[in-house]
C-alpha positions as CSV (number, residue, x, y, z in Angstrom):
1,X,-63.4,49.5,-82.0
2,X,-64.0,46.4,-84.0
3,X,-63.4,48.2,-87.3
4,X,-60.7,50.6,-85.9
5,X,-58.6,48.2,-83.8
6,X,-59.6,44.5,-83.7
7,X,-59.6,44.2,-87.5
8,X,-56.4,46.1,-87.8
9,X,-53.6,43.6,-88.6
10,X,-50.9,45.2,-86.4
11,X,-53.2,45.7,-83.4
12,X,-54.6,42.1,-83.8
13,X,-51.1,40.7,-84.0
14,X,-50.1,42.4,-80.7
15,X,-53.3,41.2,-79.0
16,X,-52.8,37.6,-80.2
17,X,-49.2,37.6,-79.1
18,X,-49.7,38.9,-75.5
19,X,-53.3,38.0,-74.6
20,X,-56.0,35.4,-74.9
21,X,-58.8,37.4,-76.5
22,X,-62.4,36.4,-75.7
23,X,-65.3,38.2,-77.4
24,X,-68.6,37.8,-75.6
25,X,-72.1,38.5,-77.0
26,X,-73.6,40.3,-74.0
27,X,-77.1,39.0,-74.8
28,X,-75.9,35.4,-74.9
29,X,-73.9,35.9,-71.7
30,X,-75.7,38.6,-69.7
31,X,-74.2,37.1,-66.5
32,X,-70.7,38.0,-67.6
33,X,-71.8,41.4,-68.9
34,X,-73.4,42.3,-65.6
35,X,-70.5,41.1,-63.5
36,X,-67.7,42.8,-65.5
37,X,-69.8,46.0,-65.9
38,X,-70.0,46.1,-62.1
39,X,-66.2,45.7,-62.1
40,X,-65.8,48.6,-64.5
41,X,-68.0,50.8,-62.4
42,X,-65.8,50.0,-59.4
43,X,-62.6,50.7,-61.4
44,X,-63.7,53.9,-63.2
45,X,-66.9,55.1,-61.5
46,X,-68.8,54.6,-64.7
47,X,-69.5,52.0,-67.4
48,X,-70.9,51.5,-70.9
49,X,-70.2,49.7,-74.1
50,X,-68.0,48.6,-75.7
51,X,-66.9,46.8,-72.5
52,X,-63.2,46.0,-72.5
53,X,-62.0,44.2,-69.3
54,X,-58.6,42.6,-68.5
55,X,-58.7,39.4,-66.5
56,X,-56.3,37.2,-64.7
57,X,-56.2,33.6,-66.0
58,X,-58.8,32.6,-63.3
59,X,-61.1,35.3,-64.8
60,X,-60.8,37.9,-62.1
61,X,-60.9,41.5,-63.4
62,X,-58.2,44.0,-62.6
63,X,-58.6,46.8,-65.2
64,X,-61.1,47.9,-67.8
65,X,-62.6,50.7,-69.9
66,X,-65.0,51.4,-72.6
67,X,-64.0,53.0,-75.9
68,X,-60.2,53.4,-76.7
69,X,-59.4,55.1,-80.0
70,X,-56.8,53.8,-82.4
71,X,-54.7,56.9,-81.7
72,X,-54.7,59.1,-78.6
73,X,-57.8,61.4,-78.7
74,X,-60.6,62.8,-76.5
75,X,-58.2,62.6,-73.5
76,X,-58.1,58.9,-73.9
77,X,-55.0,56.7,-74.5
78,X,-55.0,54.6,-77.7
79,X,-55.9,50.9,-77.5
80,X,-52.3,49.8,-78.4
81,X,-50.9,51.9,-75.5
82,X,-53.3,50.3,-73.1
83,X,-52.4,46.8,-74.4
84,X,-48.7,47.5,-74.0
85,X,-49.2,48.9,-70.5
86,X,-51.2,45.9,-69.4
87,X,-48.7,43.4,-70.9
88,X,-45.8,45.2,-69.1
89,X,-47.7,45.3,-65.8
90,X,-48.4,41.6,-66.1
91,X,-44.7,40.8,-66.7
92,X,-43.2,43.1,-64.1
93,X,-45.9,43.6,-61.4
94,X,-47.8,40.3,-61.5
95,X,-48.2,39.9,-57.7
96,X,-49.6,43.4,-57.5
97,X,-52.1,42.7,-60.2
98,X,-53.2,39.4,-58.6
99,X,-53.7,41.2,-55.3
100,X,-55.7,43.9,-57.0
101,X,-57.9,41.4,-58.8
102,X,-58.6,39.5,-55.5
103,X,-59.5,42.8,-53.8
104,X,-61.9,43.8,-56.7
105,X,-63.5,40.3,-56.7
106,X,-64.1,40.5,-53.0
107,X,-65.7,43.9,-53.5
108,X,-68.0,42.5,-56.1
109,X,-69.0,39.7,-53.8
110,X,-69.7,42.1,-50.9
111,X,-71.6,44.6,-53.1
112,X,-73.7,41.7,-54.3
113,X,-74.9,41.2,-50.8
114,X,-75.8,44.9,-50.3
115,X,-77.3,45.9,-53.7
116,X,-78.5,49.2,-52.2
117,X,-77.5,51.3,-49.2
118,X,-77.4,49.2,-46.1
119,X,-79.3,51.8,-44.1
120,X,-82.4,51.0,-46.2
121,X,-82.4,47.3,-45.4
122,X,-84.7,47.6,-42.4
123,X,-87.2,45.1,-41.1
124,X,-90.8,45.6,-42.2
125,X,-93.2,43.8,-39.9
126,X,-96.0,41.6,-41.2
127,X,-98.5,44.1,-39.9
128,X,-96.9,47.0,-41.7
129,X,-96.1,45.2,-45.0
130,X,-99.2,46.0,-47.0
131,X,-100.1,49.6,-46.8
132,X,-102.2,51.4,-49.4
133,X,-100.9,54.8,-48.3
134,X,-97.4,53.5,-49.1
135,X,-98.7,52.7,-52.6
136,X,-99.7,56.4,-53.0
137,X,-96.3,57.5,-51.8
138,X,-94.7,55.3,-54.4
139,X,-96.9,56.7,-57.2
140,X,-96.0,60.3,-56.0
141,X,-92.3,59.4,-56.0
142,X,-92.5,58.1,-59.6
143,X,-94.3,61.3,-60.7
144,X,-91.6,63.5,-59.2
145,X,-89.3,62.5,-62.1
146,X,-92.1,62.8,-64.8
147,X,-91.9,65.0,-67.8
148,X,-95.4,66.5,-67.6
149,X,-95.2,68.1,-71.0
150,X,-93.6,65.4,-73.3
151,X,-94.3,62.3,-71.2
152,X,-91.9,59.8,-69.9
153,X,-89.5,60.3,-67.1
154,X,-86.3,62.3,-66.7
155,X,-84.6,64.0,-69.6
156,X,-82.7,62.9,-72.7
157,X,-81.8,60.2,-73.4
158,X,-85.3,58.9,-72.6
159,X,-86.0,55.2,-72.2
160,X,-89.5,53.6,-72.2
161,X,-89.7,52.9,-68.5
162,X,-92.9,50.8,-69.1
163,X,-92.9,49.4,-65.6
164,X,-93.4,52.9,-64.1
165,X,-96.2,53.5,-66.7
166,X,-97.9,50.2,-65.7
167,X,-97.6,51.0,-62.0
168,X,-99.3,54.4,-62.4
169,X,-102.1,53.0,-64.6
170,X,-102.8,50.2,-62.2
171,X,-102.6,52.5,-59.2
172,X,-105.0,55.0,-60.8
173,X,-107.5,52.2,-61.5
174,X,-107.2,50.3,-58.1
175,X,-107.3,53.5,-56.0
176,X,-109.9,55.3,-58.3
177,X,-107.5,58.2,-58.3
178,X,-107.9,59.8,-61.7
179,X,-105.1,62.3,-61.1
180,X,-102.6,59.5,-61.6
181,X,-103.7,58.4,-65.0
182,X,-102.7,61.4,-67.0
183,X,-98.9,60.9,-67.0
184,X,-98.8,57.2,-68.0
185,X,-101.3,57.8,-70.8
186,X,-99.6,60.9,-72.0
187,X,-96.3,59.0,-72.0
188,X,-97.7,56.2,-74.2
189,X,-99.3,58.6,-76.6
190,X,-96.2,60.7,-77.0
191,X,-94.1,57.5,-77.7
192,X,-96.4,56.0,-80.3
193,X,-96.8,59.3,-82.1
194,X,-93.2,60.2,-81.9
195,X,-90.2,59.4,-84.1
196,X,-89.1,56.7,-81.7
197,X,-92.0,54.7,-83.1
198,X,-91.9,53.5,-86.7
199,X,-95.0,55.2,-88.1
200,X,-95.0,53.0,-91.2
201,X,-93.9,49.6,-90.2
202,X,-94.7,49.6,-86.5
203,X,-92.4,48.8,-83.6
204,X,-90.5,51.0,-81.2
205,X,-86.8,51.8,-80.9
206,X,-84.7,51.4,-77.8
207,X,-84.6,55.0,-76.6
208,X,-85.0,58.6,-77.7
209,X,-81.9,60.8,-77.9
210,X,-84.1,63.9,-77.2
211,X,-86.9,64.6,-74.7
212,X,-89.5,64.9,-77.4
213,X,-89.3,61.3,-78.5
214,X,-88.3,62.5,-82.0
215,X,-84.8,61.1,-82.7
216,X,-84.3,57.5,-81.6
217,X,-81.4,55.2,-81.5
218,X,-83.0,53.3,-84.3
219,X,-82.3,49.8,-83.0
220,X,-85.5,47.8,-82.5
221,X,-85.4,45.2,-79.7
222,X,-87.9,42.4,-79.3
223,X,-88.1,42.8,-75.6
224,X,-88.9,46.6,-75.9
225,X,-91.7,45.8,-78.2
226,X,-93.1,43.1,-76.0
227,X,-92.9,45.3,-72.9
228,X,-94.5,48.2,-74.8
229,X,-97.4,45.9,-75.9
230,X,-98.0,44.8,-72.3
231,X,-98.3,48.4,-71.2
232,X,-100.5,49.3,-74.1
233,X,-102.8,46.4,-73.2
234,X,-103.2,47.9,-69.7
235,X,-103.9,51.3,-71.2
236,X,-106.5,49.9,-73.6
237,X,-108.2,47.8,-70.9
238,X,-108.3,50.8,-68.7
239,X,-109.6,53.4,-71.2
240,X,-111.0,51.6,-74.3
241,X,-109.2,54.2,-76.3
242,X,-108.8,52.9,-79.9
243,X,-105.4,54.6,-80.2
244,X,-103.9,52.0,-77.9
245,X,-105.7,49.1,-79.7
246,X,-104.3,50.3,-83.0
247,X,-100.8,50.5,-81.5
248,X,-101.0,47.0,-80.1
249,X,-102.0,45.6,-83.5
250,X,-99.4,47.7,-85.3
251,X,-96.6,46.7,-82.9
252,X,-97.4,43.0,-83.0
253,X,-97.7,43.1,-86.7
254,X,-94.1,44.4,-86.9
255,X,-93.0,41.6,-84.5
256,X,-94.7,38.8,-86.4
257,X,-93.7,40.2,-89.9
258,X,-90.1,41.3,-89.3
259,X,-88.8,39.2,-86.3
260,X,-90.6,35.8,-86.8
261,X,-88.4,32.8,-87.5
262,X,-90.3,30.7,-90.1
263,X,-89.5,27.6,-88.0
264,X,-90.9,29.2,-84.8
265,X,-89.7,31.7,-82.2
266,X,-88.7,35.4,-82.7
267,X,-85.4,37.0,-83.4
268,X,-83.7,39.4,-81.0
269,X,-83.4,42.7,-82.8
270,X,-83.0,44.8,-85.9
271,X,-79.8,46.9,-86.0
272,X,-79.9,50.7,-86.1
273,X,-78.0,51.3,-89.3
274,X,-78.0,50.1,-92.9
275,X,-75.3,50.8,-95.4
276,X,-73.2,52.0,-92.4
277,X,-75.5,54.9,-91.6
278,X,-77.8,54.9,-88.6
279,X,-81.5,55.4,-89.4
280,X,-81.0,55.6,-93.2
281,X,-83.6,52.9,-93.8
282,X,-86.3,54.9,-91.9
283,X,-85.9,58.6,-92.9
284,X,-87.3,60.5,-95.9
285,X,-86.7,63.5,-98.1
286,X,-89.8,65.6,-98.8
287,X,-89.3,65.5,-102.6
288,X,-89.1,61.7,-102.4
289,X,-92.5,61.6,-100.7
290,X,-94.0,64.2,-103.1
291,X,-92.9,62.0,-106.0
292,X,-94.3,58.8,-104.5
293,X,-97.6,60.2,-103.2
294,X,-98.6,62.8,-105.7
295,X,-101.8,64.7,-104.6
296,X,-101.9,62.9,-101.2
297,X,-98.4,64.2,-100.3
298,X,-99.7,67.4,-98.8
299,X,-102.0,65.8,-96.2
300,X,-99.4,63.1,-95.5
301,X,-96.5,65.6,-95.0
302,X,-98.7,67.9,-92.8
303,X,-99.7,65.0,-90.6
304,X,-96.2,63.5,-90.2
305,X,-94.4,66.9,-89.9
306,X,-92.4,66.4,-93.2
307,X,-90.6,69.6,-94.5
308,X,-88.1,70.5,-97.1
309,X,-85.5,71.3,-94.4
310,X,-86.2,68.1,-92.5
311,X,-86.1,67.6,-88.7
312,X,-83.0,65.5,-88.4
313,X,-79.7,65.9,-90.3
314,X,-81.6,67.3,-93.4
315,X,-83.9,64.3,-93.5
316,X,-87.4,63.7,-92.0
317,X,-88.3,61.3,-89.2
318,X,-92.0,60.7,-89.4
319,X,-93.9,61.8,-86.3
320,X,-97.4,63.0,-85.5
321,X,-98.3,66.1,-83.5
322,X,-101.9,66.6,-84.7
323,X,-105.0,64.6,-83.9
324,X,-106.7,62.8,-86.9
325,X,-110.0,64.7,-86.3
326,X,-108.0,68.0,-86.4
327,X,-106.4,67.0,-89.7
328,X,-109.7,66.0,-91.2
329,X,-111.2,69.3,-90.3
330,X,-108.3,71.3,-91.7
331,X,-108.6,69.4,-95.1
332,X,-112.4,69.5,-95.0
333,X,-112.9,65.8,-95.2
334,X,-114.5,63.2,-93.0
335,X,-112.5,61.3,-90.4
336,X,-112.8,57.9,-92.1
337,X,-111.7,59.5,-95.4
338,X,-108.6,61.0,-93.7
339,X,-107.7,57.7,-92.1
340,X,-108.1,55.8,-95.3
341,X,-105.9,58.3,-97.1
342,X,-103.1,58.0,-94.5
343,X,-103.3,54.2,-94.5
344,X,-103.0,54.1,-98.3
345,X,-100.0,56.5,-98.2
346,X,-98.4,54.4,-95.4
347,X,-98.7,51.3,-97.5
348,X,-97.2,53.0,-100.6
349,X,-94.2,54.3,-98.7
350,X,-93.8,51.0,-96.8
351,X,-93.7,49.1,-100.1
352,X,-91.1,51.5,-101.5
353,X,-89.1,51.4,-98.2
354,X,-88.8,47.6,-98.5
355,X,-86.7,48.1,-101.7
356,X,-84.0,49.8,-99.6
357,X,-81.1,47.9,-98.0
358,X,-82.6,46.9,-94.7
359,X,-80.9,46.9,-91.3
360,X,-79.1,43.7,-90.2
361,X,-81.1,41.2,-88.3
362,X,-79.8,39.8,-85.0
363,X,-81.1,36.3,-85.6
364,X,-80.5,34.8,-82.2
365,X,-83.7,33.6,-80.5
366,X,-83.4,34.3,-76.7
367,X,-85.7,32.6,-74.3
368,X,-86.1,35.6,-72.0
369,X,-87.2,37.9,-74.9
370,X,-89.5,35.2,-76.3
371,X,-91.1,34.7,-72.9
372,X,-91.8,38.4,-72.6
373,X,-93.4,38.2,-76.1
374,X,-95.5,35.2,-75.0
375,X,-96.8,37.3,-72.1
376,X,-97.5,40.1,-74.6
377,X,-99.5,37.8,-76.9
378,X,-101.5,36.6,-73.9
379,X,-102.2,40.2,-72.8
380,X,-103.2,41.2,-76.3
381,X,-105.7,38.4,-76.6
382,X,-107.2,39.2,-73.2
383,X,-107.5,42.9,-74.1
384,X,-108.6,42.7,-77.7
385,X,-110.2,39.2,-77.9
386,X,-108.5,38.6,-81.2
387,X,-108.0,34.9,-81.7
388,X,-104.8,35.1,-83.7
389,X,-102.9,36.3,-80.6
390,X,-104.0,33.3,-78.6
391,X,-102.9,31.0,-81.5
392,X,-99.5,32.9,-81.6
393,X,-99.1,32.4,-77.9
394,X,-99.7,28.7,-78.0
395,X,-97.5,28.3,-81.0
396,X,-94.7,30.1,-79.2
397,X,-95.1,28.0,-76.1
398,X,-94.9,24.8,-78.2
399,X,-91.7,26.1,-79.9
400,X,-90.1,26.8,-76.6
401,X,-91.0,23.5,-75.1
402,X,-89.7,21.7,-78.2
403,X,-86.4,23.6,-78.6
404,X,-85.3,25.1,-75.3
405,X,-85.3,22.1,-72.9
406,X,-82.1,20.4,-72.1
407,X,-83.9,17.7,-70.0
408,X,-86.7,17.7,-67.5
409,X,-87.0,21.3,-66.2
410,X,-83.6,22.4,-67.3
411,X,-83.9,25.2,-69.9
412,X,-81.4,26.7,-72.3
413,X,-80.9,30.3,-73.0
414,X,-80.4,30.9,-76.8
415,X,-81.3,29.2,-80.1
416,X,-80.0,29.6,-83.6
417,X,-79.8,27.5,-86.7
418,X,-81.7,24.7,-85.2
419,X,-79.6,24.4,-82.0
420,X,-80.2,25.7,-78.5
421,X,-77.2,26.2,-76.2
422,X,-76.0,27.8,-72.9
423,X,-77.7,27.2,-69.6
424,X,-80.7,29.4,-69.0
425,X,-80.5,32.3,-66.6
426,X,-82.9,33.6,-63.9
427,X,-84.7,36.0,-66.3
428,X,-85.3,33.1,-68.7
429,X,-87.0,31.1,-66.1
430,X,-88.8,34.0,-64.3
431,X,-90.3,35.5,-67.5
432,X,-91.3,32.1,-68.8
433,X,-93.1,31.1,-65.6
434,X,-94.9,34.4,-65.7
435,X,-95.8,33.8,-69.3
436,X,-97.1,30.3,-68.5
437,X,-99.4,31.8,-65.8
438,X,-100.7,34.3,-68.4
439,X,-101.2,31.5,-70.9
440,X,-103.3,29.6,-68.5
441,X,-105.4,32.6,-67.8
442,X,-106.3,33.0,-71.5
443,X,-106.9,29.3,-72.2
444,X,-108.3,28.1,-68.9
445,X,-105.9,25.1,-69.3
446,X,-104.2,24.4,-66.0
447,X,-101.5,22.2,-67.6
448,X,-99.6,25.4,-68.0
449,X,-99.7,26.0,-64.2
450,X,-98.3,22.6,-63.5
451,X,-95.5,23.2,-66.0
452,X,-94.8,26.5,-64.2
453,X,-94.7,24.7,-60.9
454,X,-92.0,22.3,-62.2
455,X,-89.8,25.2,-63.3
456,X,-90.3,26.9,-60.0
457,X,-89.2,23.9,-58.0
458,X,-86.1,23.6,-60.2
459,X,-85.3,27.3,-59.6
460,X,-85.6,26.9,-55.8
461,X,-83.2,24.0,-55.9
462,X,-80.6,25.6,-58.2
463,X,-80.8,29.4,-58.0
464,X,-81.7,30.2,-54.4
465,X,-79.4,32.4,-52.3
466,X,-78.0,31.2,-48.9
467,X,-80.8,33.0,-47.0
468,X,-83.4,31.3,-49.3
469,X,-84.8,34.8,-50.0
470,X,-83.7,36.0,-53.4
471,X,-82.5,34.1,-56.5
472,X,-79.0,34.3,-58.1
473,X,-78.9,35.2,-61.8
474,X,-76.9,32.0,-62.5
475,X,-77.6,28.4,-61.7
476,X,-75.7,26.5,-59.0
477,X,-74.5,24.2,-61.8
478,X,-72.8,27.0,-63.7
479,X,-69.1,27.0,-62.8
480,X,-67.5,29.5,-65.2
481,X,-68.3,32.7,-63.4
482,X,-66.2,34.1,-60.4
483,X,-69.2,35.8,-58.6
484,X,-72.8,34.8,-58.7
485,X,-74.9,38.0,-58.8
486,X,-78.3,38.8,-57.5
487,X,-80.1,41.3,-59.8
488,X,-82.7,43.4,-58.0
489,X,-82.9,46.6,-60.0
490,X,-85.1,47.0,-63.1
491,X,-83.0,47.5,-66.2
492,X,-84.3,47.7,-69.8
493,X,-86.2,44.5,-68.9
494,X,-87.9,43.9,-65.5
495,X,-86.1,42.6,-62.4
496,X,-86.2,38.8,-62.6
497,X,-86.3,38.7,-58.8
498,X,-89.4,40.9,-58.8
499,X,-91.1,38.7,-61.4
500,X,-90.2,35.7,-59.3
501,X,-91.8,37.3,-56.3
502,X,-95.0,37.7,-58.3
503,X,-94.7,34.2,-59.5
504,X,-94.3,32.8,-56.0
505,X,-97.4,34.7,-54.8
506,X,-99.5,33.4,-57.7
507,X,-98.4,29.8,-57.6
508,X,-98.6,29.7,-53.8
509,X,-102.3,30.5,-54.1
510,X,-102.9,28.1,-56.9
511,X,-101.2,25.1,-55.1
512,X,-101.7,26.2,-51.5
513,X,-97.9,26.3,-50.9
514,X,-97.3,28.3,-47.8
515,X,-93.5,28.3,-48.0
516,X,-93.7,30.0,-51.4
517,X,-96.0,32.6,-50.0
518,X,-93.7,33.2,-47.0
519,X,-90.7,33.5,-49.3
520,X,-92.5,36.0,-51.5
521,X,-93.4,38.1,-48.5
522,X,-89.8,37.9,-47.3
523,X,-88.6,39.1,-50.6
524,X,-91.1,42.0,-50.7
525,X,-90.5,43.1,-47.1
526,X,-86.8,43.3,-47.8
527,X,-87.3,45.4,-50.9
528,X,-90.0,47.9,-49.5
529,X,-87.4,50.5,-48.3
530,X,-85.7,50.4,-51.7
531,X,-89.0,50.7,-53.5
532,X,-90.0,53.7,-51.4
533,X,-86.6,55.5,-51.8
534,X,-85.9,54.6,-55.5
535,X,-89.3,54.0,-57.0
536,X,-88.2,54.5,-60.6
537,X,-85.5,51.8,-60.3
538,X,-87.8,49.3,-58.6
539,X,-91.0,49.8,-60.5
540,X,-91.6,46.1,-61.2
541,X,-91.3,45.4,-57.4
542,X,-93.7,48.3,-56.9
543,X,-96.3,46.6,-59.2
544,X,-96.0,43.4,-57.1
545,X,-96.4,45.5,-53.9
546,X,-99.4,47.4,-55.3
547,X,-101.3,44.3,-56.3
548,X,-100.7,42.5,-53.0
549,X,-101.7,45.7,-51.0
550,X,-105.0,45.9,-52.8
551,X,-105.4,42.1,-52.4
552,X,-105.7,39.5,-55.1
553,X,-109.1,38.8,-56.5
554,X,-109.3,35.0,-56.8
555,X,-111.9,34.4,-59.5
556,X,-113.2,31.0,-60.3
557,X,-115.8,30.4,-63.0
558,X,-117.5,27.0,-63.5
559,X,-120.2,25.6,-65.8
560,X,-120.2,23.4,-68.8
561,X,-120.2,26.4,-71.2
562,X,-118.1,28.8,-69.1
563,X,-115.7,30.1,-71.9
564,X,-117.8,33.0,-73.2
565,X,-118.2,34.4,-69.7
566,X,-114.6,33.7,-69.0
567,X,-113.6,35.7,-72.1
568,X,-115.7,38.6,-70.8
569,X,-113.7,38.6,-67.5
570,X,-110.5,38.6,-69.5
571,X,-111.6,41.8,-71.2
572,X,-112.1,43.6,-67.9
573,X,-109.2,45.6,-66.4
574,X,-108.6,43.7,-63.1
575,X,-104.8,43.9,-62.7
576,X,-104.8,42.2,-59.3
577,X,-106.6,38.9,-60.3
578,X,-106.1,35.2,-60.3
579,X,-108.4,33.5,-62.8
580,X,-109.4,29.9,-63.1
581,X,-112.2,28.3,-65.2
582,X,-113.4,24.7,-65.0
583,X,-116.1,22.4,-65.8
584,X,-116.9,19.0,-64.3
585,X,-113.8,16.7,-64.5
586,X,-111.3,19.5,-64.7
587,X,-108.5,19.3,-62.1
588,X,-110.6,19.6,-58.9
589,X,-107.4,19.0,-56.9
590,X,-106.5,22.7,-57.1
591,X,-107.5,24.2,-53.8
592,X,-109.5,27.1,-55.3
593,X,-111.6,24.6,-57.3
594,X,-112.6,22.5,-54.2
595,X,-116.1,22.8,-52.9
596,X,-117.4,24.6,-56.0
597,X,-120.5,23.7,-57.9
598,X,-119.9,22.0,-61.3
599,X,-123.1,22.0,-63.3
600,X,-124.5,23.4,-66.6
601,X,-125.0,26.9,-65.3
602,X,-122.4,29.6,-65.3
603,X,-121.3,30.2,-61.7
604,X,-118.8,32.8,-60.6
605,X,-116.9,32.8,-57.3
606,X,-114.9,35.8,-55.9
607,X,-112.5,34.8,-53.2
608,X,-109.7,36.4,-51.3
609,X,-107.2,34.3,-49.4
610,X,-109.5,31.3,-50.1
611,X,-112.5,33.0,-48.4
612,X,-115.3,33.2,-51.0
613,X,-118.4,35.3,-51.2
614,X,-121.7,33.9,-52.3
615,X,-121.5,32.9,-55.9
616,X,-122.9,35.2,-58.6
617,X,-124.0,34.5,-62.1
618,X,-123.2,37.5,-64.3
619,X,-120.1,39.6,-65.0
620,X,-121.8,42.7,-63.8
621,X,-122.4,41.1,-60.4
622,X,-118.8,40.0,-60.3
623,X,-117.5,43.6,-61.0
624,X,-119.8,45.0,-58.3
625,X,-118.5,42.4,-55.8
626,X,-114.9,43.4,-56.6
627,X,-115.7,47.1,-56.1
């Protein structure tokens, strides 16, 4: 529409004469995007982008749509006809429009209070809140929508749905139910071997247009790659399968190579198209590969399913359907020799690809996305014990604290060209608090917990709803939005309220803050019916519920040289844990550190709800105690 209509002189002249035209970057203002998308759903029964909404002068919506062609087509009116109709309505039926806008705004306010069918908002008693059989039912509900052959959930277009994958991995581990591990691991394997994943440069695209993960929408988002990394870390910690380790390293190499701002922080995305053609940067002709790789072309093309005919629009999207050992056997070479050949070919093609015109970079630096990446760096360090990921996490934390703070605990949302702007939203705060918790866990430095506490106190004062249960997406101080929304569903990124529920539980235990614990339980109890009935839409809530139902392992390790043992604990797959490490003189005011021995010897405490078992002295003893 931008090319067809907004840049057309006649259309632009009409728009400028009769309307005040406001273009919004939906990633800079997700609050407006969410609100007016809800309005569009109420008007038309469906939504999508481009999102075009007509507002009264006080910003209340009264009409909207998605794509309007420059001339009538596809049973749609053209954009100029829509503009003319709206201007005529405004001149001749203004009172009717104002009444319609008021009615629609009231509907948005009421639906904001419901969020899901009112019949499901039933009271869950404290005695019935945590129930391991309910965790099994949630896992079964997620699996009902699973694609057992190709992995993932539902049919095309297929999104990553990493929260459902994480839930199933964690449930399989915590319940020792091996039948639940196959689907999430299959899903990750299919993704990272498919065309949706950049086999040369690393990084995953937003979604697959087919159920086989072959043809992506080629846009690469920072948040998708952070969330994929987090899921891969769970998979690697659970299985020790090298495939997941390689994918973690490959994905983070893409992020740090292609999306890193030299001054700090990480850019939002790479566009899907270059030279006006989607995917052109990433696809190959077979004769092109033959020329570049010579004798190695045969083994490369066999492995990545490259043919003369191509697999998409007469070109080839690289993807793998054979195992490396199978390929080595077919070509009668050793597995290390095969891997070395493929790696060399990948580097040759990657070098050649960099000479092409690259997709455009979206060079905004968003706090929410960078907070998810900070969490991913922490998880990668814990899983792989590679020091560069801890360094990257600390560097990113320092960049955020230096550039995204307006004052005190007030954060900003977006940064570009040396300037941060716009008040931060709930997801910015929620993801960042979660990342600070993860950063403390890999460093054993509790200063990050005290910083998280400051942000949580600010959130409670400025984002809480009237019932002091959930959090609004926008701050109390933000005055330029007609309805403050409460986002409870998972979208492409996890529900910020679900992440806040987890944060409240964690920090309540750290600081012995009973009101935070009660609030988290109130949030979770309210959501249980929705989790049970729509597990795929509330998977992040389900993860919080799962971990609380299996109880949190509060692990404290003391001793003057505790870090080596501490790192060993990080490498274990204990998804429902809280981890503190301390030596003499370290913040004993934290409740979990009180009445603990602080001497030269490594001493490990396992507690639940502050009740501790007798201390143990080896990681093996700790794991046995957890079991």
